[in-house]
Structure formats: C-alpha cells, structure tokens
N, C-alpha and C positions, 0 to 999 in steps of 0.2 A: 724757515717761514711757516707759521702755523697754518693748518688747513682750515678752510671755512667749513662750518657745520651745515649739513644739509637739513633744511627745514622739514622735509618729508620724514627723515629719520627721527628728528626731534618730536614731530607730531606723533609718530608711532610710539616712541619712548614714553611720552606723557600719557598716551591712551592706555598703555600697559600698566603703568603705575596707578592711574586713577581707577581702572577697572579691576586690577588685581590678578589678571591672567591674560595669556596670549589669546585664548579662545574668545574671551569677552571683548578684548580690544579689536579683534578682527572685524566684526560687523560695524563697530563704531567708526572705523576709518575706511570701510569699504574694501578690505583686503582679505585674503585667505589667512588662516592661522600659520601656515608654513611661510608665507610672505612676511608676516609680522616677525616670526622667529629669525628669518634671514636678515631683516632690517636691523633688529637688535644686535645680532652678531656683527654686522657690518659697522654699526656705531661703536661697539666695544673694541673692534679691531682698529678703527680710526683713532680712538682715544687711548688705546692701550690699557684700558681699565675695565674691571668687572663692574657692571652697573646694576645688575639684578641678581637676586638669589631666590631660588624656588624653595618654598616651605610647604608642609602638608596642606595648608589652607589657602595660600595665595603666593603670588610672586611679589616680592618686596624689594625696594631699592637698597643698595649698599650705602655707606656713608658718602662715597663719591657720587652715587646715583642721586642721592638727596640734594647734593650741591648742584649737580647738573640740572635737576628738576626745576630749581628756582630760576636759573638762567634760561632754560628752555621755554618756560612759560612767558618770561619777559620778552624773549626774541619772537615767539609766535604772536604775542599781542602786538608788538611793534610792527611786525609784518602785516598784520590785519589792518592796523591803523594807517600804515603807509598806503596800502592798496585802496582803502576807502578815500584817503585824501587825494590820491592821483586820479581815481576814476570819477570823483565828484558827482555822485548820484543825484539826479534831479527829483526822483519820485519821493513822495512822503505821504504819510497818512497812517491809519490804523487798520490792520487786517485781523479778522477774527478767525483763528485757526482751531479746528477741532481735532482731537487726537485721543485714542484710547489710553487708559491709565498705564498699561504695560509698555507702550511705546514712549510715552511722555517721560517715564522714569529714567531710561537708559539710552534709547536710540536717538531721541530728539535734542537733548541739550547741546551736544557738540555741533549739530546741524544748525540750530538756531543761532549759536554763537557765531558761526561763519556767515550766516545771512545778515546778522546785525552788523558785522564788520564791513560787509559790502554795501549795506543799505542802512546806514545809521539814522536816517530820518524816518524810517518806517517802524512803527510800533506794532508788535505782534501780541494780540490778546488771546491767551490759551483757554480753550474750553475742553475739559477732560470728561468724556462720557464714553460708554460702549459704542462700538461701530454702528449697531442698529439705530441707536439714538442719534448719532451724528448724521446718519443718512437722512433721518427725518428733519433734523435741524437745517440741513442743506436745502431740502425741499421747501421748508417753511421760511427760508431766507434769514435764519437767525445767525448763521455763520457763513463766511466767505469761501473757505477752503477746508477740506477735511482729509486726514490720513485715516484710512479704514482698512480693516481686514475683510477681504471679499467673502461674502456669504454665497452659498450655492446658487448658481444661476443669476447672480448680480452682474449686470452688464457694465463693468468698469474695466479700464486698462490696468493690467497687473504690472507694477513697476519692479517688484522683486519677490522672490519666494524666500521666506524666512523659516529655517528649520524649527520645528516644534519638538522639544525634547522633554524627557522625563527628568524630574529633579527630586531629590530627597535630602534629608538632614545627614550631614557627614557622620553624625554620632549614633545613628540608628539604622536598622535594616527593615524599615517599614514595609518594603516591597515583598517581604516573606510572609506577611499576614494573609489570612484567607477568611473572609473575602478581603480584597485589597482596599484599604482606606484611601480615598482620593479626595483632594480639594479641587473644586471646580469653579470656573467662572459662572456667572449667572446664565440662565436659560436663554437661548438665542445667540450665544457667543460662538464664533467659528471654532475657537480653540476647544471649547467644551464639546462641541459636536464631534470633533476629530478624536478626542480622548475617549468619549463614550462609544463611538463607532469602532475604534481600534480594539477596545476591550471586548465589545460584543462579538466582533469578528473572530477574536482569538479565543472566545469562550471563557474568558477570565472573570469570575465573579468579583463584584466590587460593591462598595458602599460609599456614598457621599458623606464625608464628615464635615465639610465646610463648603459653602456656596456663597459667592459674592462677586460684584464687579470690581472689587478692590484688589489690585496687585499686592499691595502691602499686607493685606489680610491673608492672602494665599501664601505669601512668603513666610509670614509669622506662623501659620499653621504647619507648614512643612518644616521650618526650623525647629519647632517644638517637638517634631517627631510624630505628629498626629496623623500625617498623611503624606502621600506622594502627590505630584501635580504635573501637568503638562504646561510648559511655559515656552514662549518664543525665545530662541537662543539669545537674541539681543537684550533680553530683559532678565537673564539669569544673574543674580548677584554672586559675588565670590563666596558668600557664606553658605551656598547650597552646592550639593554634589550632583553632577549630571550622571544619570544611570540609563539603562536601556535593555537591549536584548540579552546582554550577558547576565542581567539580573532576572531574566524571564519575562520582561515586559514587551508588548508588541511595538513594532515600529509605528511612528506617528506621521501622518501626512503633513507636508509643509503648509504653512500659512501663506496666503497670497495678499500682499499689501498693494493698495492702489490709492488713487487720489479722486476726490469728488470736488466739484466747484459749483457754486451757485450759478444758475442759468442767467443769461444776459451778459452784457459787456463787462460789468464789474469795474473796479478801480484799477488804475495802473499798478498800485502797490500790491493788490491781490494777484495780479498777473505776474509780477516779478517773483512773488513768493511761490506761486504755483510752478513757474519755470525752474526756480532754484531747487525746489523739492523734487521735481522730476529728474533733474540732473544728478542730484546728490543721492537720492534713494534708489535710483535705477540699478538693477543688478540683473545680469543675464539669467533667464529662467532655466 
C-alpha cells in the first residue's frame, strides 16, 4: 500500500525549488536551514528517488523532482481550498497592507497565499514603500496594517529578527576593492543604517555607488559587479552570493521586523490579517 505524502514535506520541497536553495527556503516556511535539509532527505527516503541536485548557482529538481513538483502544487492548492471550504470564513472586505519592497518580493507572497486560502472573501491591497513612509501612512490613516523594519527607538513589538547579510555577484570579487563599493537603500532605512554603522565601526573605507529604495535596483547593481550590498536574508535571490567575515567584511546587526496598525477599532478583515501576520511572521528573538 502506497504511503500518503506529508503536506509539510511537500511544502518544503516546493519552497526549495521555487527559491533555488535550502537557505532561501528556510525563512519562507519558518524553519531552519538544517530542518529544511532533513525534510528533503526524509521525502527522498520515502519516495526512494533523488529529487534535487546541487549546482554551483542553485538547487534544481531532477526529472523525477519536476514531476513531483506539479503534483505537489496541486495537492497543496487542494488542501488550501478544502480548509477554506470547511472553515467557511464570514469576514470580507478590503485591507490595505503596507510592506517594504524587500519583504514584498520574497517573504510575503507565500504568506499572502496562505491568508487568501483561509480568507477568500478578503481582498488585500498592497502598498510598497519604505518603512519610514509606511509609518507615516499608518498615522495618516492611508493604510490599515504595515509590516515594517523597526527603526532605532521605534516603540513597536518585534515579531522576528531577520539576519542582514552581505551579498555580491558570484562572478566578481568586489569586496576586495578599496574603498569598498556599496549599494545602499535610501537614507533613513534601517538596513542602510546598519551597513554604514558596521563599516564605520570596522574602519573600512567605502563609497556609495548606488542608492535607492528599490530592491530590484540594488540587486541589479550587485549582479553587475558594481557593488556589494546588505540585504535581509529572506530577500536574497539565488543569483547572488552571500559573503561575510571570511571575505573581510564586518558582521551586520539583525533587522527587527514588526507590525503597525491604524489606531481605532478597524475592520474585522484588518484584524484577521493582523492576527494572521503575527502568527506567521513570529520567530523567537
């Protein structure tokens, strides 16, 4: 008799294939990199087949892995649909959610997919702006809920600490240049503050070769070999290489991710989204 496939194992497998690495899949599903590796090994043992192959640039599925990927996505979608049907959510409406560009690209999509499965009658309208701008938007009542990176002395509850890591192009050794060429987010960004502070404390001369609020812009500058950058681990694409102290760069302080909500009672739908994000994004400090 065939063994039933564990949906948790399939979720991990899909995350690894879609992100291209065990390290990138880990924050997406809220597990450690070693736990991701163990789950993939367990799935391969159950099936008796090799599902993934490591290459210099990314982890890619084998032919069997590609076949399983199609079925895994169908099973996970069916599970989400069944859950939504049985729970019969009553809340409905539109929630305006603010999120920085770097979290919107990689951290948020699987989270919002699960929320949509549980609350199919709620529409989420995304507003992508830097954390400082989102804080103002909350105060002015332009958005309902915001995921933000905590700025120094900002009084918000920290849901999780996200590692801030150095990244570079796999085809260049930009970190060897002096002064160090760095791509930075715009002024006022917590990630920028941590990068500049770390370089200053280490006495490492640097020059800013690119500055913007755009994650895609920073990634493009790094991929081209123009600079290194500090990115949240959850937003590092498979096309970039994670570097660090072995390359002579100082350690970076973790980013602190928290939630802001518009003052007042708000809508039931906004409350559901806030509760869901707190559960999903929370990680022990």
